[in-house]
mmJSON file of the N, C-alpha and C atoms, coordinates in Angstrom:
{"data_MODEL":{"atom_site":{
"group_PDB":["ATOM","ATOM","ATOM","ATOM","ATOM","ATOM","ATOM","ATOM","ATOM","ATOM","ATOM","ATOM","ATOM","ATOM","ATOM","ATOM","ATOM","ATOM","ATOM","ATOM","ATOM","ATOM","ATOM","ATOM","ATOM","ATOM","ATOM","ATOM","ATOM","ATOM","ATOM","ATOM","ATOM","ATOM","ATOM","ATOM","ATOM","ATOM","ATOM","ATOM","ATOM","ATOM","ATOM","ATOM","ATOM","ATOM","ATOM","ATOM","ATOM","ATOM","ATOM","ATOM","ATOM","ATOM","ATOM","ATOM","ATOM","ATOM","ATOM","ATOM","ATOM","ATOM","ATOM","ATOM","ATOM","ATOM","ATOM","ATOM","ATOM","ATOM","ATOM","ATOM","ATOM","ATOM","ATOM","ATOM","ATOM","ATOM","ATOM","ATOM","ATOM","ATOM","ATOM","ATOM","ATOM","ATOM","ATOM","ATOM","ATOM","ATOM","ATOM","ATOM","ATOM","ATOM","ATOM","ATOM","ATOM","ATOM","ATOM","ATOM","ATOM","ATOM","ATOM","ATOM","ATOM","ATOM","ATOM","ATOM","ATOM","ATOM","ATOM","ATOM","ATOM","ATOM","ATOM","ATOM","ATOM","ATOM","ATOM","ATOM","ATOM","ATOM","ATOM","ATOM","ATOM","ATOM","ATOM","ATOM","ATOM","ATOM","ATOM","ATOM","ATOM","ATOM","ATOM","ATOM","ATOM","ATOM","ATOM","ATOM","ATOM","ATOM","ATOM","ATOM","ATOM","ATOM","ATOM","ATOM","ATOM","ATOM","ATOM","ATOM","ATOM","ATOM","ATOM","ATOM","ATOM","ATOM","ATOM","ATOM","ATOM","ATOM","ATOM","ATOM","ATOM","ATOM","ATOM","ATOM","ATOM","ATOM","ATOM","ATOM","ATOM","ATOM","ATOM","ATOM","ATOM","ATOM","ATOM","ATOM","ATOM","ATOM","ATOM","ATOM","ATOM","ATOM","ATOM","ATOM","ATOM"],
"id":[1,2,3,4,5,6,7,8,9,10,11,12,13,14,15,16,17,18,19,20,21,22,23,24,25,26,27,28,29,30,31,32,33,34,35,36,37,38,39,40,41,42,43,44,45,46,47,48,49,50,51,52,53,54,55,56,57,58,59,60,61,62,63,64,65,66,67,68,69,70,71,72,73,74,75,76,77,78,79,80,81,82,83,84,85,86,87,88,89,90,91,92,93,94,95,96,97,98,99,100,101,102,103,104,105,106,107,108,109,110,111,112,113,114,115,116,117,118,119,120,121,122,123,124,125,126,127,128,129,130,131,132,133,134,135,136,137,138,139,140,141,142,143,144,145,146,147,148,149,150,151,152,153,154,155,156,157,158,159,160,161,162,163,164,165,166,167,168,169,170,171,172,173,174,175,176,177,178,179,180,181,182,183,184,185,186,187,188,189],
"type_symbol":["N","C","C","N","C","C","N","C","C","N","C","C","N","C","C","N","C","C","N","C","C","N","C","C","N","C","C","N","C","C","N","C","C","N","C","C","N","C","C","N","C","C","N","C","C","N","C","C","N","C","C","N","C","C","N","C","C","N","C","C","N","C","C","N","C","C","N","C","C","N","C","C","N","C","C","N","C","C","N","C","C","N","C","C","N","C","C","N","C","C","N","C","C","N","C","C","N","C","C","N","C","C","N","C","C","N","C","C","N","C","C","N","C","C","N","C","C","N","C","C","N","C","C","N","C","C","N","C","C","N","C","C","N","C","C","N","C","C","N","C","C","N","C","C","N","C","C","N","C","C","N","C","C","N","C","C","N","C","C","N","C","C","N","C","C","N","C","C","N","C","C","N","C","C","N","C","C","N","C","C","N","C","C","N","C","C","N","C","C"],
"label_atom_id":["N","CA","C","N","CA","C","N","CA","C","N","CA","C","N","CA","C","N","CA","C","N","CA","C","N","CA","C","N","CA","C","N","CA","C","N","CA","C","N","CA","C","N","CA","C","N","CA","C","N","CA","C","N","CA","C","N","CA","C","N","CA","C","N","CA","C","N","CA","C","N","CA","C","N","CA","C","N","CA","C","N","CA","C","N","CA","C","N","CA","C","N","CA","C","N","CA","C","N","CA","C","N","CA","C","N","CA","C","N","CA","C","N","CA","C","N","CA","C","N","CA","C","N","CA","C","N","CA","C","N","CA","C","N","CA","C","N","CA","C","N","CA","C","N","CA","C","N","CA","C","N","CA","C","N","CA","C","N","CA","C","N","CA","C","N","CA","C","N","CA","C","N","CA","C","N","CA","C","N","CA","C","N","CA","C","N","CA","C","N","CA","C","N","CA","C","N","CA","C","N","CA","C","N","CA","C","N","CA","C","N","CA","C","N","CA","C","N","CA","C"],
"label_alt_id":[null,null,null,null,null,null,null,null,null,null,null,null,null,null,null,null,null,null,null,null,null,null,null,null,null,null,null,null,null,null,null,null,null,null,null,null,null,null,null,null,null,null,null,null,null,null,null,null,null,null,null,null,null,null,null,null,null,null,null,null,null,null,null,null,null,null,null,null,null,null,null,null,null,null,null,null,null,null,null,null,null,null,null,null,null,null,null,null,null,null,null,null,null,null,null,null,null,null,null,null,null,null,null,null,null,null,null,null,null,null,null,null,null,null,null,null,null,null,null,null,null,null,null,null,null,null,null,null,null,null,null,null,null,null,null,null,null,null,null,null,null,null,null,null,null,null,null,null,null,null,null,null,null,null,null,null,null,null,null,null,null,null,null,null,null,null,null,null,null,null,null,null,null,null,null,null,null,null,null,null,null,null,null,null,null,null,null,null,null],
"label_comp_id":["UNK","UNK","UNK","UNK","UNK","UNK","UNK","UNK","UNK","UNK","UNK","UNK","UNK","UNK","UNK","UNK","UNK","UNK","UNK","UNK","UNK","UNK","UNK","UNK","UNK","UNK","UNK","UNK","UNK","UNK","UNK","UNK","UNK","UNK","UNK","UNK","UNK","UNK","UNK","UNK","UNK","UNK","UNK","UNK","UNK","UNK","UNK","UNK","UNK","UNK","UNK","UNK","UNK","UNK","UNK","UNK","UNK","UNK","UNK","UNK","UNK","UNK","UNK","UNK","UNK","UNK","UNK","UNK","UNK","UNK","UNK","UNK","UNK","UNK","UNK","UNK","UNK","UNK","UNK","UNK","UNK","UNK","UNK","UNK","UNK","UNK","UNK","UNK","UNK","UNK","UNK","UNK","UNK","UNK","UNK","UNK","UNK","UNK","UNK","UNK","UNK","UNK","UNK","UNK","UNK","UNK","UNK","UNK","UNK","UNK","UNK","UNK","UNK","UNK","UNK","UNK","UNK","UNK","UNK","UNK","UNK","UNK","UNK","UNK","UNK","UNK","UNK","UNK","UNK","UNK","UNK","UNK","UNK","UNK","UNK","UNK","UNK","UNK","UNK","UNK","UNK","UNK","UNK","UNK","UNK","UNK","UNK","UNK","UNK","UNK","UNK","UNK","UNK","UNK","UNK","UNK","UNK","UNK","UNK","UNK","UNK","UNK","UNK","UNK","UNK","UNK","UNK","UNK","UNK","UNK","UNK","UNK","UNK","UNK","UNK","UNK","UNK","UNK","UNK","UNK","UNK","UNK","UNK","UNK","UNK","UNK","UNK","UNK","UNK"],
"label_asym_id":["A","A","A","A","A","A","A","A","A","A","A","A","A","A","A","A","A","A","A","A","A","A","A","A","A","A","A","A","A","A","A","A","A","A","A","A","A","A","A","A","A","A","A","A","A","A","A","A","A","A","A","A","A","A","A","A","A","A","A","A","A","A","A","A","A","A","A","A","A","A","A","A","A","A","A","A","A","A","A","A","A","A","A","A","A","A","A","A","A","A","A","A","A","A","A","A","A","A","A","A","A","A","A","A","A","A","A","A","A","A","A","A","A","A","A","A","A","A","A","A","A","A","A","A","A","A","A","A","A","A","A","A","A","A","A","A","A","A","A","A","A","A","A","A","A","A","A","A","A","A","A","A","A","A","A","A","A","A","A","A","A","A","A","A","A","A","A","A","A","A","A","A","A","A","A","A","A","A","A","A","A","A","A","A","A","A","A","A","A"],
"label_entity_id":["1","1","1","1","1","1","1","1","1","1","1","1","1","1","1","1","1","1","1","1","1","1","1","1","1","1","1","1","1","1","1","1","1","1","1","1","1","1","1","1","1","1","1","1","1","1","1","1","1","1","1","1","1","1","1","1","1","1","1","1","1","1","1","1","1","1","1","1","1","1","1","1","1","1","1","1","1","1","1","1","1","1","1","1","1","1","1","1","1","1","1","1","1","1","1","1","1","1","1","1","1","1","1","1","1","1","1","1","1","1","1","1","1","1","1","1","1","1","1","1","1","1","1","1","1","1","1","1","1","1","1","1","1","1","1","1","1","1","1","1","1","1","1","1","1","1","1","1","1","1","1","1","1","1","1","1","1","1","1","1","1","1","1","1","1","1","1","1","1","1","1","1","1","1","1","1","1","1","1","1","1","1","1","1","1","1","1","1","1"],
"label_seq_id":[1,1,1,2,2,2,3,3,3,4,4,4,5,5,5,6,6,6,7,7,7,8,8,8,9,9,9,10,10,10,11,11,11,12,12,12,13,13,13,14,14,14,15,15,15,16,16,16,17,17,17,18,18,18,19,19,19,20,20,20,21,21,21,22,22,22,23,23,23,24,24,24,25,25,25,26,26,26,27,27,27,28,28,28,29,29,29,30,30,30,31,31,31,32,32,32,33,33,33,34,34,34,35,35,35,36,36,36,37,37,37,38,38,38,39,39,39,40,40,40,41,41,41,42,42,42,43,43,43,44,44,44,45,45,45,46,46,46,47,47,47,48,48,48,49,49,49,50,50,50,51,51,51,52,52,52,53,53,53,54,54,54,55,55,55,56,56,56,57,57,57,58,58,58,59,59,59,60,60,60,61,61,61,62,62,62,63,63,63],
"pdbx_PDB_ins_code":[null,null,null,null,null,null,null,null,null,null,null,null,null,null,null,null,null,null,null,null,null,null,null,null,null,null,null,null,null,null,null,null,null,null,null,null,null,null,null,null,null,null,null,null,null,null,null,null,null,null,null,null,null,null,null,null,null,null,null,null,null,null,null,null,null,null,null,null,null,null,null,null,null,null,null,null,null,null,null,null,null,null,null,null,null,null,null,null,null,null,null,null,null,null,null,null,null,null,null,null,null,null,null,null,null,null,null,null,null,null,null,null,null,null,null,null,null,null,null,null,null,null,null,null,null,null,null,null,null,null,null,null,null,null,null,null,null,null,null,null,null,null,null,null,null,null,null,null,null,null,null,null,null,null,null,null,null,null,null,null,null,null,null,null,null,null,null,null,null,null,null,null,null,null,null,null,null,null,null,null,null,null,null,null,null,null,null,null,null],
"Cartn_x":[-247.514,-248.483,-247.567,-247.134,-246.996,-248.124,-248.7,-249.466,-249.624,-250.599,-250.184,-250.539,-250.472,-250.337,-248.695,-248.156,-246.604,-245.453,-246.481,-245.712,-245.958,-247.014,-247.216,-246.288,-245.969,-245.344,-244.077,-243.341,-242.341,-241.773,-243.08,-242.851,-242.918,-243.574,-242.786,-241.605,-241.113,-239.845,-238.525,-238.932,-237.412,-238.055,-238.58,-239.287,-238.233,-238.762,-237.681,-236.97,-235.894,-234.859,-233.974,-234.981,-233.922,-234.219,-235.522,-235.735,-234.549,-233.568,-232.758,-231.403,-231.435,-229.815,-230.395,-231.68,-231.597,-230.618,-230.246,-229.48,-230.994,-231.257,-232.425,-231.617,-232.044,-231.346,-231.657,-230.885,-230.971,-233.073,-232.798,-233.358,-233.27,-231.77,-231.248,-230.911,-230.776,-230.827,-232.143,-232.654,-233.824,-234.89,-234.599,-235.661,-234.393,-233.647,-232.913,-232.649,-232.874,-233.574,-235.028,-236.158,-237.329,-237.22,-236.635,-236.311,-235.342,-234.688,-234.66,-235.835,-236.299,-237.408,-238.094,-238.991,-239.692,-239.287,-238.348,-237.419,-237.473,-236.612,-236.949,-238.301,-239.108,-240.398,-241.77,-241.055,-241.846,-240.041,-239.234,-238.963,-238.776,-239.312,-240.111,-241.334,-242.078,-243.816,-243.303,-242.689,-242.197,-241.667,-241.257,-240.312,-241.719,-242.297,-242.955,-244.393,-244.862,-245.007,-244.813,-243.509,-242.587,-243.104,-242.688,-242.818,-243.653,-245.158,-246.669,-247.503,-246.567,-246.997,-245.902,-245.23,-244.054,-244.503,-245.157,-245.689,-247.443,-247.769,-248.72,-249.416,-248.359,-247.465,-247.294,-246.415,-246.43,-247.427,-248.321,-248.943,-250.136,-250.503,-251.719,-251.345,-249.877,-249.352,-249.109,-248.86,-248.731,-250.274,-251.601,-253.133,-253.733],
"Cartn_y":[-38.238,-38.958,-40.775,-41.283,-43.072,-43.791,-44.802,-45.72,-46.001,-45.983,-46.914,-47.681,-48.682,-50.089,-50.543,-49.897,-49.325,-49.269,-47.74,-47.879,-48.771,-49.247,-50.417,-51.159,-51.809,-52.987,-52.904,-51.142,-50.76,-50.526,-50.584,-50.126,-51.316,-52.696,-53.869,-54.364,-54.524,-54.766,-53.99,-52.626,-52.02,-52.437,-52.912,-53.329,-54.499,-55.608,-56.971,-56.955,-55.675,-55.621,-55.655,-54.626,-53.534,-55.242,-55.615,-56.946,-57.786,-58.225,-59.541,-58.87,-57.365,-56.611,-57.152,-57.904,-57.1,-58.665,-57.922,-59.782,-59.674,-61.116,-61.191,-62.03,-61.594,-62.701,-63.774,-64.663,-66.397,-66.427,-67.587,-67.757,-67.563,-67.804,-67.8,-66.258,-65.074,-64.207,-63.009,-63.947,-63.487,-63.677,-64.955,-65.369,-63.681,-64.17,-63.459,-61.962,-61.23,-59.841,-59.807,-60.75,-60.779,-61.319,-61.204,-61.741,-61.109,-60.607,-59.307,-57.646,-58.098,-57.037,-56.914,-58.471,-58.687,-58.665,-58.61,-58.215,-57.228,-55.942,-54.538,-54.03,-54.413,-54.024,-54.779,-55.349,-55.936,-54.543,-54.264,-54.266,-52.493,-52.01,-50.001,-50.682,-51.732,-51.806,-51.488,-52.065,-52.709,-51.19,-50.229,-49.053,-47.769,-47.946,-47.013,-46.922,-48.42,-48.732,-48.199,-48.389,-47.762,-46.306,-45.896,-44.697,-43.791,-44.337,-44.361,-44.48,-45.201,-45.337,-44.847,-43.766,-43.585,-41.234,-40.588,-39.991,-40.248,-41.221,-40.911,-41.144,-41.406,-41.518,-39.969,-39.127,-37.821,-37.353,-37.174,-36.282,-36.61,-37.917,-37.91,-38.171,-37.778,-36.844,-35.089,-35.045,-33.661,-33.33,-33.38,-33.206,-33.744],
"Cartn_z":[-72.096,-70.865,-70.895,-70.217,-70.147,-70.201,-70.249,-70.158,-68.741,-67.972,-66.922,-66.322,-67.131,-67.3,-67.121,-67.962,-68.027,-67.154,-66.787,-65.723,-63.868,-64.136,-63.045,-63.261,-64.82,-64.88,-64.553,-65.207,-64.934,-62.945,-62.508,-61.223,-60.144,-60.867,-60.359,-61.018,-61.962,-62.46,-61.448,-61.342,-60.467,-58.789,-58.721,-57.107,-57.511,-58.35,-57.85,-58.715,-58.779,-59.112,-57.94,-57.386,-55.004,-54.462,-54.531,-53.857,-53.954,-55.19,-55.654,-55.078,-55.409,-54.585,-52.191,-52.093,-51.109,-50.094,-48.588,-48.328,-47.163,-47.464,-45.67,-45.1,-43.32,-42.263,-42.601,-41.619,-41.073,-40.009,-40.469,-39.37,-38.187,-37.994,-36.018,-35.477,-37.363,-36.958,-37.133,-37.625,-37.467,-35.712,-35.421,-34.252,-33.055,-32.624,-31.764,-31.822,-32.887,-33.142,-32.48,-33.13,-32.523,-30.959,-30.182,-28.871,-28.335,-29.041,-28.749,-28.54,-29.643,-29.571,-28.275,-27.955,-27.145,-25.849,-25.469,-24.101,-24.023,-25.231,-24.913,-24.597,-24.97,-25.331,-23.542,-23.548,-22.126,-20.45,-20.972,-20.511,-20.542,-21.463,-21.504,-20.702,-21.15,-20.468,-19.051,-18.032,-16.701,-16.359,-17.085,-16.253,-16.374,-17.995,-17.757,-16.843,-16.664,-15.211,-14.116,-14.089,-12.444,-12.556,-13.61,-13.673,-13.12,-14.223,-14.177,-12.173,-11.265,-10.507,-9.614,-9.457,-9.244,-9.547,-9.559,-9.987,-9.618,-9.865,-8.79,-7.737,-7.155,-5.894,-5.365,-6.017,-5.456,-6.029,-6.617,-7.13,-6.282,-5.294,-4.219,-3.137,-2.847,-1.742,-1.637,-2.47,-3.442,-3.028,-3.477,-3.158,-2.39],
"occupancy":[1.0,1.0,1.0,1.0,1.0,1.0,1.0,1.0,1.0,1.0,1.0,1.0,1.0,1.0,1.0,1.0,1.0,1.0,1.0,1.0,1.0,1.0,1.0,1.0,1.0,1.0,1.0,1.0,1.0,1.0,1.0,1.0,1.0,1.0,1.0,1.0,1.0,1.0,1.0,1.0,1.0,1.0,1.0,1.0,1.0,1.0,1.0,1.0,1.0,1.0,1.0,1.0,1.0,1.0,1.0,1.0,1.0,1.0,1.0,1.0,1.0,1.0,1.0,1.0,1.0,1.0,1.0,1.0,1.0,1.0,1.0,1.0,1.0,1.0,1.0,1.0,1.0,1.0,1.0,1.0,1.0,1.0,1.0,1.0,1.0,1.0,1.0,1.0,1.0,1.0,1.0,1.0,1.0,1.0,1.0,1.0,1.0,1.0,1.0,1.0,1.0,1.0,1.0,1.0,1.0,1.0,1.0,1.0,1.0,1.0,1.0,1.0,1.0,1.0,1.0,1.0,1.0,1.0,1.0,1.0,1.0,1.0,1.0,1.0,1.0,1.0,1.0,1.0,1.0,1.0,1.0,1.0,1.0,1.0,1.0,1.0,1.0,1.0,1.0,1.0,1.0,1.0,1.0,1.0,1.0,1.0,1.0,1.0,1.0,1.0,1.0,1.0,1.0,1.0,1.0,1.0,1.0,1.0,1.0,1.0,1.0,1.0,1.0,1.0,1.0,1.0,1.0,1.0,1.0,1.0,1.0,1.0,1.0,1.0,1.0,1.0,1.0,1.0,1.0,1.0,1.0,1.0,1.0,1.0,1.0,1.0,1.0,1.0,1.0],
"B_iso_or_equiv":[0.0,0.0,0.0,0.0,0.0,0.0,0.0,0.0,0.0,0.0,0.0,0.0,0.0,0.0,0.0,0.0,0.0,0.0,0.0,0.0,0.0,0.0,0.0,0.0,0.0,0.0,0.0,0.0,0.0,0.0,0.0,0.0,0.0,0.0,0.0,0.0,0.0,0.0,0.0,0.0,0.0,0.0,0.0,0.0,0.0,0.0,0.0,0.0,0.0,0.0,0.0,0.0,0.0,0.0,0.0,0.0,0.0,0.0,0.0,0.0,0.0,0.0,0.0,0.0,0.0,0.0,0.0,0.0,0.0,0.0,0.0,0.0,0.0,0.0,0.0,0.0,0.0,0.0,0.0,0.0,0.0,0.0,0.0,0.0,0.0,0.0,0.0,0.0,0.0,0.0,0.0,0.0,0.0,0.0,0.0,0.0,0.0,0.0,0.0,0.0,0.0,0.0,0.0,0.0,0.0,0.0,0.0,0.0,0.0,0.0,0.0,0.0,0.0,0.0,0.0,0.0,0.0,0.0,0.0,0.0,0.0,0.0,0.0,0.0,0.0,0.0,0.0,0.0,0.0,0.0,0.0,0.0,0.0,0.0,0.0,0.0,0.0,0.0,0.0,0.0,0.0,0.0,0.0,0.0,0.0,0.0,0.0,0.0,0.0,0.0,0.0,0.0,0.0,0.0,0.0,0.0,0.0,0.0,0.0,0.0,0.0,0.0,0.0,0.0,0.0,0.0,0.0,0.0,0.0,0.0,0.0,0.0,0.0,0.0,0.0,0.0,0.0,0.0,0.0,0.0,0.0,0.0,0.0,0.0,0.0,0.0,0.0,0.0,0.0],
"pdbx_formal_charge":[null,null,null,null,null,null,null,null,null,null,null,null,null,null,null,null,null,null,null,null,null,null,null,null,null,null,null,null,null,null,null,null,null,null,null,null,null,null,null,null,null,null,null,null,null,null,null,null,null,null,null,null,null,null,null,null,null,null,null,null,null,null,null,null,null,null,null,null,null,null,null,null,null,null,null,null,null,null,null,null,null,null,null,null,null,null,null,null,null,null,null,null,null,null,null,null,null,null,null,null,null,null,null,null,null,null,null,null,null,null,null,null,null,null,null,null,null,null,null,null,null,null,null,null,null,null,null,null,null,null,null,null,null,null,null,null,null,null,null,null,null,null,null,null,null,null,null,null,null,null,null,null,null,null,null,null,null,null,null,null,null,null,null,null,null,null,null,null,null,null,null,null,null,null,null,null,null,null,null,null,null,null,null,null,null,null,null,null,null],
"auth_seq_id":[1,1,1,2,2,2,3,3,3,4,4,4,5,5,5,6,6,6,7,7,7,8,8,8,9,9,9,10,10,10,11,11,11,12,12,12,13,13,13,14,14,14,15,15,15,16,16,16,17,17,17,18,18,18,19,19,19,20,20,20,21,21,21,22,22,22,23,23,23,24,24,24,25,25,25,26,26,26,27,27,27,28,28,28,29,29,29,30,30,30,31,31,31,32,32,32,33,33,33,34,34,34,35,35,35,36,36,36,37,37,37,38,38,38,39,39,39,40,40,40,41,41,41,42,42,42,43,43,43,44,44,44,45,45,45,46,46,46,47,47,47,48,48,48,49,49,49,50,50,50,51,51,51,52,52,52,53,53,53,54,54,54,55,55,55,56,56,56,57,57,57,58,58,58,59,59,59,60,60,60,61,61,61,62,62,62,63,63,63],
"auth_comp_id":["UNK","UNK","UNK","UNK","UNK","UNK","UNK","UNK","UNK","UNK","UNK","UNK","UNK","UNK","UNK","UNK","UNK","UNK","UNK","UNK","UNK","UNK","UNK","UNK","UNK","UNK","UNK","UNK","UNK","UNK","UNK","UNK","UNK","UNK","UNK","UNK","UNK","UNK","UNK","UNK","UNK","UNK","UNK","UNK","UNK","UNK","UNK","UNK","UNK","UNK","UNK","UNK","UNK","UNK","UNK","UNK","UNK","UNK","UNK","UNK","UNK","UNK","UNK","UNK","UNK","UNK","UNK","UNK","UNK","UNK","UNK","UNK","UNK","UNK","UNK","UNK","UNK","UNK","UNK","UNK","UNK","UNK","UNK","UNK","UNK","UNK","UNK","UNK","UNK","UNK","UNK","UNK","UNK","UNK","UNK","UNK","UNK","UNK","UNK","UNK","UNK","UNK","UNK","UNK","UNK","UNK","UNK","UNK","UNK","UNK","UNK","UNK","UNK","UNK","UNK","UNK","UNK","UNK","UNK","UNK","UNK","UNK","UNK","UNK","UNK","UNK","UNK","UNK","UNK","UNK","UNK","UNK","UNK","UNK","UNK","UNK","UNK","UNK","UNK","UNK","UNK","UNK","UNK","UNK","UNK","UNK","UNK","UNK","UNK","UNK","UNK","UNK","UNK","UNK","UNK","UNK","UNK","UNK","UNK","UNK","UNK","UNK","UNK","UNK","UNK","UNK","UNK","UNK","UNK","UNK","UNK","UNK","UNK","UNK","UNK","UNK","UNK","UNK","UNK","UNK","UNK","UNK","UNK","UNK","UNK","UNK","UNK","UNK","UNK"],
"auth_asym_id":["A","A","A","A","A","A","A","A","A","A","A","A","A","A","A","A","A","A","A","A","A","A","A","A","A","A","A","A","A","A","A","A","A","A","A","A","A","A","A","A","A","A","A","A","A","A","A","A","A","A","A","A","A","A","A","A","A","A","A","A","A","A","A","A","A","A","A","A","A","A","A","A","A","A","A","A","A","A","A","A","A","A","A","A","A","A","A","A","A","A","A","A","A","A","A","A","A","A","A","A","A","A","A","A","A","A","A","A","A","A","A","A","A","A","A","A","A","A","A","A","A","A","A","A","A","A","A","A","A","A","A","A","A","A","A","A","A","A","A","A","A","A","A","A","A","A","A","A","A","A","A","A","A","A","A","A","A","A","A","A","A","A","A","A","A","A","A","A","A","A","A","A","A","A","A","A","A","A","A","A","A","A","A","A","A","A","A","A","A"],
"auth_atom_id":["N","CA","C","N","CA","C","N","CA","C","N","CA","C","N","CA","C","N","CA","C","N","CA","C","N","CA","C","N","CA","C","N","CA","C","N","CA","C","N","CA","C","N","CA","C","N","CA","C","N","CA","C","N","CA","C","N","CA","C","N","CA","C","N","CA","C","N","CA","C","N","CA","C","N","CA","C","N","CA","C","N","CA","C","N","CA","C","N","CA","C","N","CA","C","N","CA","C","N","CA","C","N","CA","C","N","CA","C","N","CA","C","N","CA","C","N","CA","C","N","CA","C","N","CA","C","N","CA","C","N","CA","C","N","CA","C","N","CA","C","N","CA","C","N","CA","C","N","CA","C","N","CA","C","N","CA","C","N","CA","C","N","CA","C","N","CA","C","N","CA","C","N","CA","C","N","CA","C","N","CA","C","N","CA","C","N","CA","C","N","CA","C","N","CA","C","N","CA","C","N","CA","C","N","CA","C","N","CA","C","N","CA","C","N","CA","C","N","CA","C"],
"pdbx_PDB_model_num":[1,1,1,1,1,1,1,1,1,1,1,1,1,1,1,1,1,1,1,1,1,1,1,1,1,1,1,1,1,1,1,1,1,1,1,1,1,1,1,1,1,1,1,1,1,1,1,1,1,1,1,1,1,1,1,1,1,1,1,1,1,1,1,1,1,1,1,1,1,1,1,1,1,1,1,1,1,1,1,1,1,1,1,1,1,1,1,1,1,1,1,1,1,1,1,1,1,1,1,1,1,1,1,1,1,1,1,1,1,1,1,1,1,1,1,1,1,1,1,1,1,1,1,1,1,1,1,1,1,1,1,1,1,1,1,1,1,1,1,1,1,1,1,1,1,1,1,1,1,1,1,1,1,1,1,1,1,1,1,1,1,1,1,1,1,1,1,1,1,1,1,1,1,1,1,1,1,1,1,1,1,1,1,1,1,1,1,1,1]
}}}
């Protein structure tokens, strides 16, 4: 069985090697993506609010 310390070291080195292969977004790309996520979240919350209010109104009308 391999030494646990050696296994952790190998995991660390493999992780560092994989992270060097990554392409990281620029600050402008990151800002645009963040803005899209925020706007999408707001739109989804508005949709859920309106759908909930509509279903609530239909249930109150029927009961």
